[in-house]
Every structure is written in C-alpha cells, then in structure tokens.
C-alpha positions as CSV (number, residue, x, y, z in Angstrom):
1,X,178.9,183.5,74.5
2,X,178.7,184.3,77.5
3,X,177.1,183.0,80.4
4,X,174.9,184.0,83.3
5,X,176.8,183.6,86.7
6,X,175.7,181.5,89.9
7,X,177.3,182.4,93.7
8,X,179.2,179.3,94.7
9,X,178.5,177.8,97.9
10,X,179.6,174.6,99.6
11,X,180.9,173.0,96.3
12,X,177.6,173.9,94.2
13,X,176.5,176.6,92.1
14,X,173.6,178.1,93.6
15,X,171.0,181.2,92.2
16,X,170.5,183.0,95.9
17,X,168.1,182.7,98.4
18,X,166.3,185.5,96.8
19,X,166.8,184.7,93.5
20,X,167.5,188.3,92.8
21,X,170.4,189.2,89.5
22,X,172.2,192.2,88.2
23,X,172.6,192.6,84.8
24,X,176.2,192.5,83.3
25,X,177.1,195.3,80.1
26,X,179.6,194.9,77.8
27,X,181.5,198.2,77.4
28,X,182.3,198.1,74.0
29,X,178.6,198.0,73.3
30,X,176.8,199.2,76.2
31,X,174.6,196.2,75.7
32,X,173.7,193.7,78.3
33,X,175.3,190.5,78.2
34,X,174.2,188.3,80.6
35,X,173.4,188.2,84.5
36,X,174.5,187.3,88.1
37,X,173.1,186.2,91.2
38,X,173.1,188.5,94.4
39,X,173.9,187.2,97.9
40,X,171.3,188.0,100.8
41,X,172.1,187.5,104.4
42,X,171.2,184.0,104.0
43,X,173.6,183.0,101.5
44,X,176.3,184.8,103.5
45,X,175.8,182.5,106.4
46,X,175.7,179.5,104.1
47,X,179.0,180.7,102.8
48,X,181.3,180.8,106.1
49,X,179.5,178.0,107.9
50,X,180.4,176.4,104.4
51,X,184.1,177.5,105.1
52,X,184.2,176.5,108.0
53,X,183.8,173.0,107.4
54,X,186.3,173.2,104.4
55,X,189.0,174.7,106.7
56,X,188.7,171.5,109.0
57,X,189.4,169.5,105.9
58,X,192.0,171.7,103.7
59,X,193.7,172.6,106.8
60,X,194.2,168.9,108.0
61,X,195.5,167.9,104.2
62,X,199.5,167.7,103.5
63,X,201.0,170.6,101.7
64,X,202.0,168.3,98.9
65,X,198.7,167.4,98.3
66,X,197.2,171.0,98.3
67,X,199.6,172.1,95.7
68,X,198.8,168.8,93.6
69,X,195.4,170.1,93.4
70,X,196.2,173.8,92.8
71,X,198.8,172.7,90.4
72,X,195.9,170.8,88.4
73,X,193.9,173.9,88.4
74,X,196.7,175.6,86.7
75,X,196.5,173.2,84.3
76,X,193.2,173.6,83.2
77,X,192.8,177.3,83.8
78,X,195.9,177.2,80.6
79,X,193.6,174.6,78.8
80,X,190.8,177.0,79.0
81,X,192.7,180.4,78.8
82,X,190.7,181.0,75.4
83,X,187.2,180.6,76.5
84,X,188.2,182.1,79.4
85,X,189.3,185.5,77.6
86,X,186.6,186.0,75.3
87,X,184.4,186.0,78.3
88,X,186.9,188.5,79.9
89,X,187.0,190.8,77.2
90,X,183.1,190.6,76.8
91,X,182.4,191.8,80.4
92,X,185.9,193.9,81.1
93,X,186.8,195.3,77.3
94,X,190.3,194.0,77.6
95,X,191.7,193.3,73.9
96,X,192.3,189.6,73.2
97,X,195.6,189.5,73.5
98,X,195.2,190.6,77.5
99,X,192.3,188.8,78.1
100,X,194.0,185.9,76.7
101,X,196.7,186.4,79.0
102,X,195.2,187.0,82.5
103,X,194.4,183.1,83.0
104,X,197.6,182.3,81.8
105,X,199.0,185.1,84.8
106,X,196.2,183.4,87.2
107,X,197.9,179.8,86.4
108,X,200.9,181.5,87.4
109,X,199.9,182.3,90.8
110,X,198.6,179.4,91.2
111,X,202.1,177.2,90.4
112,X,203.9,179.6,92.5
113,X,201.8,179.2,95.5
114,X,201.8,175.8,95.3
115,X,205.4,175.6,95.5
116,X,205.1,177.6,98.5
117,X,202.5,175.5,100.2
118,X,205.9,173.0,100.8
119,X,208.0,175.6,101.6
120,X,206.0,177.5,104.7
121,X,208.9,176.1,107.6
122,X,208.9,176.7,110.8
123,X,212.5,176.7,112.7
124,X,213.9,175.1,115.7
125,X,215.3,178.0,118.2
126,X,218.5,177.1,120.2
127,X,217.0,176.5,124.0
128,X,218.8,178.2,127.2
129,X,217.0,174.9,129.0
130,X,219.8,172.0,127.9
131,X,216.5,169.6,128.2
132,X,214.4,171.7,126.2
133,X,213.4,171.7,122.8
134,X,212.0,175.1,121.4
135,X,210.5,175.7,118.2
136,X,208.6,177.3,115.8
137,X,205.1,175.9,113.2
138,X,203.6,178.1,110.9
139,X,199.9,177.6,110.9
140,X,196.9,178.1,108.6
141,X,194.8,181.1,110.2
142,X,191.4,179.6,109.3
143,X,188.7,180.9,106.9
144,X,189.3,184.4,105.4
145,X,187.4,186.8,103.0
146,X,188.7,188.1,100.3
147,X,187.9,191.2,98.2
148,X,188.7,191.5,94.3
149,X,188.4,194.4,91.6
150,X,187.0,194.2,88.5
151,X,190.3,195.3,86.5
152,X,191.6,192.1,87.0
153,X,189.1,190.5,87.9
154,X,190.4,186.8,87.6
155,X,194.6,187.6,88.3
156,X,193.8,189.8,91.1
157,X,191.2,186.9,92.7
158,X,194.1,184.3,91.8
159,X,196.8,186.6,94.0
160,X,194.6,186.3,96.8
161,X,193.2,183.2,96.7
162,X,196.4,181.2,95.6
163,X,198.7,181.9,98.5
164,X,195.3,181.8,101.5
165,X,194.9,178.6,99.7
166,X,198.6,177.4,100.1
167,X,198.8,177.9,103.4
168,X,195.6,175.8,104.1
169,X,193.1,178.2,104.5
170,X,189.7,178.4,103.7
171,X,188.2,181.4,101.6
172,X,185.0,183.5,100.6
173,X,185.5,185.6,97.7
174,X,183.2,188.9,97.0
175,X,184.6,189.1,93.2
176,X,183.1,192.1,91.5
177,X,179.5,192.3,89.6
178,X,180.1,194.1,86.7
179,X,183.2,191.0,85.8
180,X,181.5,187.9,87.3
181,X,182.3,185.4,84.5
182,X,186.4,185.4,84.8
183,X,186.1,184.9,88.4
184,X,183.6,182.5,88.1
185,X,186.0,180.6,86.0
186,X,188.8,180.6,88.2
187,X,186.7,178.7,90.9
188,X,185.4,176.1,88.4
189,X,188.9,175.6,87.8
190,X,189.7,174.9,90.9
191,X,186.3,172.5,91.8
192,X,187.1,170.7,88.6
193,X,190.7,170.1,90.2
194,X,189.7,168.2,93.3
195,X,189.1,170.7,95.7
196,X,186.6,169.6,98.6
197,X,183.4,171.5,99.0
198,X,183.4,174.3,100.7
199,X,187.4,175.5,100.8
200,X,186.4,177.9,98.2
201,X,183.3,179.9,98.2
202,X,182.4,182.7,95.7
203,X,179.6,185.5,96.0
204,X,178.3,188.6,94.5
205,X,176.2,191.3,95.8
206,X,175.8,195.0,97.6
207,X,179.8,195.4,98.3
208,X,178.8,197.6,101.6
209,X,176.5,194.8,102.9
210,X,178.7,191.9,101.9
211,X,182.2,192.9,103.5
212,X,179.9,194.3,106.7
213,X,178.6,191.1,107.3
214,X,182.4,189.0,106.3
215,X,184.6,191.2,108.4
216,X,182.1,191.1,111.2
217,X,181.6,187.4,111.3
218,X,183.9,185.9,113.8
219,X,184.8,182.8,111.7
220,X,186.8,185.0,109.5
221,X,190.1,185.9,110.6
222,X,191.7,187.8,108.2
223,X,190.6,189.8,105.2
224,X,192.4,191.5,101.9
225,X,191.1,194.1,99.8
226,X,192.0,195.1,96.6
227,X,190.5,198.5,95.4
228,X,190.2,202.6,96.2
229,X,191.6,204.1,99.2
230,X,188.4,205.6,100.6
231,X,186.4,202.0,100.7
232,X,190.2,200.5,102.0
233,X,190.0,203.0,104.8
234,X,186.6,201.8,105.6
235,X,187.2,198.0,105.5
236,X,190.5,198.4,107.4
237,X,188.9,200.3,110.2
238,X,186.2,197.9,110.5
239,X,188.5,195.2,110.5
240,X,190.8,196.7,113.2
241,X,187.8,196.9,115.5
242,X,187.2,193.6,115.2
243,X,190.8,192.5,115.7
244,X,191.3,191.0,112.2
245,X,194.5,190.7,109.8
246,X,194.2,192.9,106.8
247,X,196.1,193.2,103.5
248,X,195.0,196.2,101.6
249,X,196.1,197.3,98.0
250,X,194.9,200.4,97.4
251,X,195.4,202.9,94.8
252,X,198.2,204.7,93.8
253,X,199.1,207.9,91.3
254,X,202.5,206.5,90.0
255,X,205.1,209.2,89.0
256,X,207.6,208.3,86.3
257,X,211.0,210.4,86.8
258,X,213.2,210.7,83.6
259,X,216.3,211.8,84.6
260,X,218.8,213.9,82.4
261,X,221.3,210.9,81.6
262,X,217.9,209.1,80.6
263,X,217.7,206.4,77.8
264,X,215.0,208.9,76.5
265,X,213.7,206.1,73.4
266,X,213.7,203.5,76.1
267,X,211.5,205.3,78.1
268,X,209.4,206.3,75.6
269,X,208.9,202.8,74.2
270,X,208.0,201.2,77.4
271,X,206.0,204.1,78.7
272,X,204.3,204.2,75.6
273,X,203.6,200.4,75.7
274,X,202.3,200.0,79.4
275,X,200.6,202.9,79.8
276,X,197.2,201.7,77.3
277,X,197.3,198.1,79.4
278,X,193.7,197.4,80.1
279,X,192.5,201.1,79.0
280,X,194.7,202.4,81.8
281,X,192.8,200.6,84.8
282,X,195.8,199.4,86.9
283,X,197.2,200.6,90.1
284,X,200.1,200.6,88.9
285,X,199.7,202.4,85.5
286,X,202.6,205.3,84.9
287,X,200.3,208.9,85.4
288,X,202.2,211.3,86.5
289,X,205.5,212.3,84.0
290,X,208.2,213.7,85.7
291,X,211.0,214.8,83.4
292,X,214.0,216.5,83.1
293,X,213.9,220.1,81.5
294,X,216.9,219.2,78.8
295,X,215.0,216.3,78.0
296,X,211.7,217.6,78.1
297,X,210.5,218.5,74.8
298,X,211.9,215.7,72.9
299,X,210.1,213.1,75.4
300,X,206.6,214.8,75.6
301,X,206.6,215.2,72.0
302,X,207.9,211.4,71.4
303,X,205.5,209.8,73.8
304,X,202.1,212.0,72.3
305,X,202.8,211.0,69.2
306,X,203.4,207.2,70.1
307,X,200.2,207.3,72.7
308,X,197.9,209.4,69.6
309,X,198.2,206.6,67.4
310,X,197.0,204.0,69.6
311,X,193.8,202.0,68.1
312,X,191.1,202.1,70.3
313,X,188.2,200.1,69.6
314,X,185.5,196.8,70.7
315,X,188.6,194.2,72.4
316,X,186.8,191.3,70.4
317,X,188.7,192.7,66.8
318,X,192.6,191.5,67.0
319,X,194.1,194.6,65.6
320,X,192.8,197.1,68.4
321,X,195.6,198.1,70.6
322,X,193.4,199.6,73.7
323,X,189.7,198.6,74.5
324,X,187.1,200.6,75.9
325,X,186.7,201.9,80.0
326,X,185.4,199.0,82.1
327,X,182.2,201.4,82.9
328,X,180.4,204.9,82.2
329,X,181.7,206.1,86.0
330,X,185.4,205.8,84.5
331,X,184.4,207.4,81.2
332,X,182.8,210.2,83.2
333,X,185.8,210.9,85.7
334,X,188.1,211.3,82.1
335,X,186.3,214.4,80.8
336,X,185.9,215.4,84.6
337,X,189.9,215.2,84.6
338,X,190.3,216.8,81.4
339,X,187.7,219.7,81.6
340,X,188.8,220.2,85.1
341,X,192.6,220.5,83.9
342,X,191.7,222.9,81.0
343,X,189.7,225.0,83.3
344,X,193.0,225.5,85.7
345,X,195.0,226.7,82.5
346,X,196.5,223.6,81.3
347,X,197.3,222.1,77.7
348,X,195.9,219.1,76.3
349,X,199.1,217.7,73.7
350,X,196.6,215.1,72.8
351,X,193.3,213.4,73.3
352,X,190.9,215.0,75.7
353,X,187.8,213.6,74.2
354,X,185.3,210.3,74.2
355,X,185.0,208.1,71.1
356,X,181.9,207.8,69.1
357,X,178.5,208.1,71.5
358,X,177.8,204.0,72.2
359,X,180.6,202.2,74.1
360,X,183.0,203.8,77.0
361,X,185.5,204.6,74.3
362,X,188.4,207.7,75.6
363,X,191.4,209.1,73.3
364,X,194.9,208.6,74.5
365,X,195.1,211.9,76.7
366,X,198.5,213.8,77.4
367,X,198.1,216.9,79.4
368,X,200.9,219.7,80.6
369,X,201.2,222.3,82.2
370,X,198.7,221.3,85.0
371,X,198.9,223.4,88.0
372,X,199.3,221.1,91.4
373,X,195.5,221.3,92.5
374,X,194.2,220.1,89.3
375,X,192.8,216.6,89.8
376,X,195.2,215.3,87.1
377,X,197.6,215.8,89.5
378,X,196.0,214.8,93.1
379,X,194.4,212.0,91.8
380,X,194.7,208.8,90.0
381,X,192.6,208.6,86.5
382,X,192.6,205.4,86.2
383,X,192.3,205.6,82.8
384,X,194.6,206.5,79.7
385,X,195.1,210.0,80.8
386,X,198.6,211.0,81.9
387,X,200.3,214.5,82.7
388,X,203.6,216.0,82.3
389,X,205.8,218.5,84.4
390,X,209.5,219.3,84.0
391,X,212.6,219.6,87.0
392,X,215.8,220.9,87.0
393,X,217.2,219.5,90.2
394,X,216.8,216.1,91.0
395,X,215.4,216.9,94.7
396,X,212.4,218.7,93.1
397,X,211.5,215.3,91.1
398,X,212.1,213.3,94.7
399,X,209.5,216.3,96.2
400,X,207.2,216.2,93.3
401,X,206.9,212.3,93.6
402,X,206.0,212.3,97.2
403,X,204.2,215.3,97.1
404,X,200.9,213.0,97.4
405,X,199.5,210.8,100.0
406,X,200.1,207.3,97.6
407,X,202.9,205.4,97.6
408,X,202.1,202.5,95.4
409,X,204.8,202.4,92.4
410,X,207.3,204.5,91.1
411,X,209.2,204.0,87.7
412,X,212.2,206.1,87.4
413,X,215.3,206.2,84.1
414,X,218.8,206.7,84.7
415,X,222.0,205.3,83.5
416,X,223.2,206.3,86.9
417,X,223.8,203.7,89.5
418,X,224.3,206.4,92.1
419,X,221.4,207.9,90.9
420,X,218.9,204.8,91.0
421,X,220.0,204.0,94.7
422,X,219.3,207.8,95.5
423,X,215.5,207.1,94.2
424,X,215.4,203.8,95.9
425,X,216.2,205.5,99.6
426,X,214.1,208.7,98.8
427,X,211.4,208.0,96.8
428,X,207.8,206.8,98.9
429,X,206.5,203.6,97.3
430,X,206.3,200.2,97.8
431,X,207.9,199.7,94.5
432,X,210.7,201.5,92.4
433,X,211.3,200.0,88.6
434,X,214.4,201.6,87.0
435,X,214.6,201.1,83.7
436,X,211.5,198.4,83.0
437,X,207.9,198.1,83.7
438,X,208.2,194.5,85.3
439,X,205.7,194.7,88.2
440,X,203.0,192.0,90.1
441,X,204.8,188.3,88.9
442,X,204.1,185.7,91.3
443,X,207.5,185.6,92.4
444,X,207.5,189.7,93.3
445,X,206.1,191.0,96.2
446,X,204.0,193.7,95.7
447,X,202.3,196.8,97.9
448,X,202.4,199.8,99.0
449,X,203.0,202.8,101.6
450,X,201.2,205.6,103.0
451,X,197.8,206.0,102.0
452,X,198.4,203.1,99.3
453,X,197.9,200.5,101.6
454,X,199.5,197.7,103.5
455,X,201.1,194.1,103.2
456,X,202.0,192.5,100.4
457,X,200.8,189.9,97.8
458,X,203.5,187.9,95.9
459,X,206.8,186.0,96.7
460,X,207.5,184.8,99.7
461,X,205.3,187.8,101.7
462,X,202.2,186.3,99.8
463,X,201.7,183.6,101.8
464,X,203.1,184.9,104.8
465,X,199.9,186.9,105.3
466,X,197.7,183.8,105.6
467,X,200.2,181.8,108.1
468,X,200.0,182.5,111.9
469,X,203.4,181.5,113.8
470,X,203.7,179.5,116.9
471,X,205.8,178.7,119.4
472,X,206.2,175.5,120.6
473,X,208.5,174.3,124.4
474,X,208.8,171.0,125.3
475,X,211.2,169.7,128.2
C-alpha cells in the first residue's frame, strides 16, 4: 500500500501552506499511485527556522547521545526494510531485491556515521611558547541543505544526512518529488528513534525555487547536491556567490578498460551483473567498454548474450531481473541515444527498442562502432545502454577514458600490478576499481573530478565536510 507523502517540518508531518500536491506515478504501469505535498516560501521559512532551533539542541548533545539515536534509527530501518522496499519499487521501479536492500544500505550509512560521530577528534599542537597550549577542535558547521536524487531516493539521502547528523548539523533536505515515500520513511525512522524536533526537516516541490531559497538563506552554512552536471554547476555557482561550502556529486560516463591480459570471464560476469542494476540509472554505472582488440570479439559476444537474456518486467515480480526506467524522460533519452548512434553509422549488437507500450521498459542494449561524436560516446545514457570500442595500445585506452570532461568512476581488468598502477596514476577519475565492482560502501570515500564534481561522501571524508576546524591558543 502506497501512502501520500507530506512535508516534515519541526517534528511534524504537514500538508504545506498552499495544500498543493503533485502526483506520483508507478513507472511500471504509468498509473498514479499517490501524491506528495509541495513546499511554498512559508514552508521553507518554517523549515529553516526549525533547523536553526534544532541545531542548537543537536550540536549541544554529546557525540555519544547523537550516535545512539542514529543507531536506533538504523535498527528501525532494518525492521521496516520490507515495507519500505515495496514503496520504493512502486515509486521508482527497482526490482524487489534491490528495493529491499536499499533501506539496509541506508541503515549501514547511519551506523558508520554514528561511529564517526564519536571519533571527530581535534588535536594538540606543540606550542613555540612554553607557557601556551595550542589545540584544534572540530565543530559542526550549522544548518545545512541537502539535495538528493530519484535514482536512490533513500540511500542517497542517507549518505548526506548521516554524516551531517554525526557532525552535529541540523538539516533541511529537499528530496525528489517522483520518489517521495522512501526518503520520508528514513526521516520517520529518525523521528521515531528520538531525534529532537527541527533537527531534520524534509521538503518537496519546485527544485529551482527551493534550491534558490535555501542556498541564499543566511542560516544555511553548507549544501550537498547529487544530480546532473548542468544543475550542479548552477547550484555550485549560487553557493559560491554566497560563500557557502558545497559538495557536488555529479554525473559520470564510466569507462571499463579491458586489458590484453584481463580475465575475460570475470569481466563479463561482473559487468553483466552491475550494468542492469537499477536499470542502469546509477552515476557510477559502466557505460563505455574499452576493450583490447585481441579480446574484443570474445568479450562483446559473451557480454551481449548475457545482457540480452536479462528478464525485464515489473519490479514487484520476484523473477524480474531489471525493472522499468524511472520516468518517461529516461525512456525518451534511450530512444534518442539509439537513433542518434544508428544515424551516425553505429551498429546495434542487441536491444535498442522500447518494450511494449505501457510502462517505461527498454531493452538491454549494446552499441558498437559508434563514432566519437555520437551521443552515446559523449554523454552518459543513464539507462540500460552500453557502448563498445576497441584499442591496441594502452595509451589509446587511457586517452579514450580521459577524453570526456567527466571523471567519476573507472573500472579496469588486468592481471598485471604494473598495468593497474599505471591506470591508477593516468586515468582521471575519483574512483578506480580493478577486477571488482565495489563502490559507495559507507566506509569508502566516493566523489568525482573535473565536471563530475568535488568533495567526497562516505568514509572519514564524509563527516569532514560538515565540520569546521577551529584553532584555540591559551597562554
């Protein structure tokens, strides 16, 4: 059963000043399943005022007490994972296993950050004056604004919210209108765990209107955004104009470099497993297969065969391996990418078509021989579409990986430590993973370079972004 979603301000669920609501669509059926409240200026004013008051209470609590509340919220998320997962499948389209796992991942984020709350150490610095004591402390920045996307509506919010809370910050979070119920479930778990009113406030509505208000507000000390490069640039510029700290986790176009000495079976198995995850709608999804010419035919044939056999359908069905795209925009983009590639001389190895005429389903698709100027070689498709090219010398593969302005994730397959080290130092990316696909775990920092953003989420770096270092000297 899918519930309508309200705004959460000052510890209460409210309908919004204007009582305006937007519809929520099930991408598997294109049918409306519920509504979400939209915030107006009056609601945003209340949310920031609540965050101001919440910050005074929350930052004044001990790190131990803050971590205990976060750990209790993690326990509640685990208990509610099945129910939250059903809502997530209905509103976003994920298959059931992925949807059930997302609340557990969010719980892991809270658990990790709760531990970090107790380890936000300062340091003592040897003083030149023998009568002086010099030290640093690390203090919460203040109220922060968080902007999370629709592709992982629960876990992406948790990756921002958890370290902010661990540091002692209060929050105004703007979550996606298309997928509101799952982020609301995260906030409800925190509330039920004993989070003081005003510490976390959740709003939905017109993205540009909300971001403009929050970033400009003098009470907001930092922003964190996950989303497109174009929007990230706009928000980053606005934050800079108001001297606000910001973390930007933006888009990528992840290359997969399959070297001459690669374990082809391992590479095919891992790529065929990770590419359809969330219907390819992840910023770190493998998008560009860059394969040594000696392995190219074997790899593409094996990968295409595996990819084409993926069972696509409603995420509520237990035997579905890949659900629908999240919205009609993504479906139209898939069709546009394929049409552009074919028009420019590329070849479809498998897929390339919408499935049926109800629901946003698209075939798992492999494109070969696309020229450099094809959209699929230039921009991440953010869907079940991957493009294959070949190389002879490693320098060619590195040049192709670095050709674009995006530098988030890169995957590589080689049996050579020397080759792996060369790729690690030569490929421009925030995250390089060799012979594996592990990314975005709570203990691992994750972020991009170039136009893929700046700053890290996860790991010890995640909480650092919400702390200010203060120097104290006594003599």
